[in-house]
C-alpha positions in Angstrom: 0.1 0.0 0.0 1.3 3.5 -1.1 1.9 5.9 1.8 1.9 9.8 0.8 4.2 10.6 3.6 6.9 7.9 2.6 6.7 9.5 -0.9 7.2 12.7 0.4 10.2 11.8 2.8 11.7 9.9 -0.2 11.8 13.1 -2.3 12.9 15.4 0.5 15.7 13.2 2.0 17.0 12.3 -1.6 17.0 15.8 -2.9 18.6 17.1 0.4 21.3 14.4 0.0 22.1 15.7 -3.3 22.1 19.3 -2.4 24.3 18.7 0.5 26.9 17.0 -1.9 26.7 20.3 -4.2 27.8 22.6 -1.3 31.6 22.1 -2.0 32.5 21.8 -5.5 35.3 21.8 -7.9 33.2 23.5 -10.6 29.7 25.1 -10.3 28.1 25.9 -13.7 25.4 28.5 -14.0 23.0 28.0 -16.9 21.8 24.8 -18.5 22.1 25.6 -22.2 24.1 23.4 -24.4 27.7 25.0 -23.4 26.8 24.5 -19.6 25.7 20.9 -20.3 28.5 19.9 -22.5 30.9 21.4 -19.9 29.2 19.6 -17.2 29.3 16.3 -19.1 33.1 16.5 -19.7 33.9 17.7 -16.0 31.9 15.0 -14.5 33.5 12.3 -17.0 36.8 13.3 -15.8 35.8 12.7 -12.1 35.4 16.3 -11.0 32.8 17.2 -8.6 30.6 19.5 -10.6 26.8 20.8 -10.3 24.9 22.9 -12.7 22.4 25.5 -11.6 19.5 26.7 -13.9 16.9 29.3 -12.9 14.3 28.1 -15.1 11.9 25.1 -14.5 13.1 23.5 -17.9 16.7 23.0 -18.9 18.3 23.2 -22.3 18.7 26.9 -22.9 17.8 28.0 -26.5 18.0 24.3 -27.9 14.5 23.4 -27.8 13.4 26.6 -29.5 15.7 25.8 -32.5 15.4 28.7 -35.0 12.1 30.8 -34.6 10.4 27.6 -32.6 11.4 25.2 -35.4 13.0 22.5 -32.9 15.9 21.4 -35.4 19.4 22.6 -34.8 22.4 22.7 -37.2 25.8 21.5 -36.3 28.9 21.9 -38.4 31.6 19.4 -39.1 33.9 20.7 -36.4 31.5 19.6 -33.6 30.8 15.9 -34.9 33.5 14.5 -32.4 31.3 15.8 -29.5 28.0 14.2 -31.2 29.9 11.0 -31.6 30.9 11.1 -27.8 27.2 11.5 -26.9 26.0 8.9 -29.4 23.8 11.7 -31.0 22.6 11.2 -34.4 22.9 13.9 -37.0 21.6 14.0 -40.6 23.8 15.5 -43.2 22.1 18.4 -45.0 24.8 19.9 -47.2 28.6 19.8 -47.3 29.6 21.1 -43.7 26.1 21.2 -42.4 24.4 18.5 -40.2 20.9 18.8 -38.7 20.1 17.3 -35.4 16.5 17.0 -33.6 16.7 19.5 -30.8 14.6 17.1 -28.5 16.7 14.0 -28.9 19.8 16.5 -28.5 18.8 17.6 -25.3 17.6 14.4 -23.9 20.8 12.6 -25.1 23.1 15.4 -23.6 21.2 15.4 -20.2 21.4 11.6 -20.0 24.9 11.3 -20.7 25.8 14.3 -18.4 23.9 13.1 -15.3 24.8 9.4 -15.8 28.5 10.7 -15.8 28.0 12.4 -12.4 26.7 15.8 -13.1 24.3 17.3 -10.5 21.6 19.5 -12.0 19.4 21.7 -9.8 16.8 23.8 -11.7 14.6 26.5 -10.2 17.7 28.0 -8.6 18.7 31.7 -9.2 22.0 33.0 -8.3 21.7 36.1 -6.0 25.3 36.8 -5.6 28.9 35.4 -5.7 31.2 34.3 -2.9 34.3 36.5 -3.1 37.4 35.7 -1.2 41.1 36.8 -1.6 40.4 38.5 -5.0 38.7 35.7 -6.6 35.3 34.2 -7.2 34.8 31.3 -4.6 31.3 30.4 -4.7 27.7 31.1 -5.1 24.9 32.7 -3.2 21.6 31.0 -4.2 17.8 31.0 -3.6 15.0 29.6 -5.0 13.9 31.3 -8.4 10.2 31.8 -7.2 11.4 33.8 -4.3 13.1 36.1 -6.7 10.2 36.2 -9.1 7.7 37.1 -6.2 10.1 39.5 -4.4 9.9 37.7 -1.0 12.2 38.5 1.6 14.0 35.3 2.1 17.7 34.9 2.8 19.7 32.8 0.4 22.1 30.0 1.2 25.8 29.6 0.0 28.1 27.0 -1.8 31.9 27.0 -2.2 33.6 26.2 -5.6 37.1 26.2 -6.7 35.9 27.7 -9.9 32.6 28.9 -11.4 31.4 28.9 -15.1 29.1 31.5 -16.4 27.1 29.8 -19.1 23.9 32.2 -18.8 23.9 33.2 -22.3 23.5 36.6 -23.8 23.3 38.5 -20.5 26.4 36.8 -18.9 24.5 37.3 -15.7 27.3 36.0 -13.4 30.0 38.2 -14.7 27.7 41.2 -14.9 27.0 40.8 -11.2 30.6 40.5 -10.3 31.3 43.9 -12.3 28.4 45.7 -10.8 28.9 44.7 -7.1 32.8 44.4 -7.1 33.9 47.0 -9.7 36.7 44.6 -10.7 38.5 44.8 -13.9 37.9 41.7 -16.2 40.6 40.0 -18.3 39.5 41.7 -21.3 41.3 44.2 -23.4 39.5 47.2 -21.5 38.8 45.6 -18.3 35.3 46.0 -18.9 32.7 43.5 -20.6 33.1 44.3 -24.3 29.5 43.3 -25.1 27.9 41.1 -27.7 28.1 42.0 -31.6 25.6 41.7 -34.4 25.0 38.4 -36.2 27.6 36.8 -38.4 27.3 33.1 -38.2 30.8 32.2 -39.3 32.6 34.8 -36.9 30.1 34.0 -34.2 31.0 30.4 -34.1 34.7 31.1 -34.1 34.3 33.9 -31.3 32.4 31.6 -29.1 35.2 29.0 -28.9 37.9 31.7 -28.9 36.3 33.7 -26.2 35.6 30.6 -23.9 38.3 31.2 -21.1 38.8 32.7 -17.8 37.3 36.3 -17.3 38.3 36.8 -13.7 40.2 34.6 -11.3 37.9 31.8 -10.5 35.3 32.8 -13.1 35.2 31.2 -16.6 32.7 31.9 -19.5 31.3 29.8 -22.1 28.9 30.1 -24.8 27.2 33.4 -25.6 28.2 34.7 -22.1 31.8 34.4 -23.5 30.9 36.5 -26.6 29.0 39.1 -24.3 32.3 39.4 -22.0 35.0 39.3 -24.7 33.1 40.9 -27.6 31.8 38.5 -30.3 29.2 38.0 -32.9 26.0 36.2 -32.4 25.7 33.2 -34.5 21.8 32.2 -34.3 20.7 28.6 -34.5 23.7 26.8 -35.3 25.1 25.0 -32.3 28.4 23.4 -32.8 30.2 26.4 -31.4 28.1 26.0 -28.2 29.0 22.4 -28.0 32.8 23.3 -28.6 32.8 26.0 -26.3 31.5 23.7 -23.5 34.1 21.1 -24.2 37.0 23.8 -24.1 35.6 25.4 -20.9 35.8 21.8 -19.4 39.1 21.3 -20.6 40.6 24.5 -19.4 38.9 23.9 -15.9 40.1 20.3 -15.6 43.8 21.5 -16.6 43.5 24.2 -13.9 42.1 21.7 -11.3 44.7 19.3 -11.9 47.6 21.8 -11.6 46.3 23.2 -8.3 
């Protein structure tokens, strides 16, 4: 016979055990779009303690919307090795262009990332950053509905050796750091350079090139990287996002292993 209280206890105790595991991390990723999920997959696969925080109910960023709500995405040749790692099917459309079903892509990515050990927490908003000894050292978190309704509820805190901003066009985490601490970023001017207009070819190149450390302890990937370091947007082609996530993971793994 099913007991409602037992069901509730199962949810609460299991979730809290996972939550407690995420209070001290190697890498905290903010934003569950393709770059964040791919980074989480490779970090977890490498044995790093990594958790991903998404403010929305659903994860996937812009993947499910495709281009103007057509839930198909395009991936170029360079990202084919990542699709192979994930066992993700792609159809060749033309020389250098491959199409992927966005629903399958997200499902496949989430499956492999979580099976590798990535912890995912949705409905979590980042109120602030932990800042110690001149570097980013963690996140200050709350429930997204608390932020949405404007309730006066104090947040909780977690520590992380590094943070990855994968929040997309707004680069929300870097923006918070600049606004609250007035720091100089590792950009040409020390400020956020801003996203440029669309150029798919350049945008894909910029997304990968700009994936790097933006401030000690804080890395950027995906469109957040272009917002910080100044790169073009590229629209509904996602190879650069996948490649950016992999590069972010590789750089973080190298930094963690060296420290």
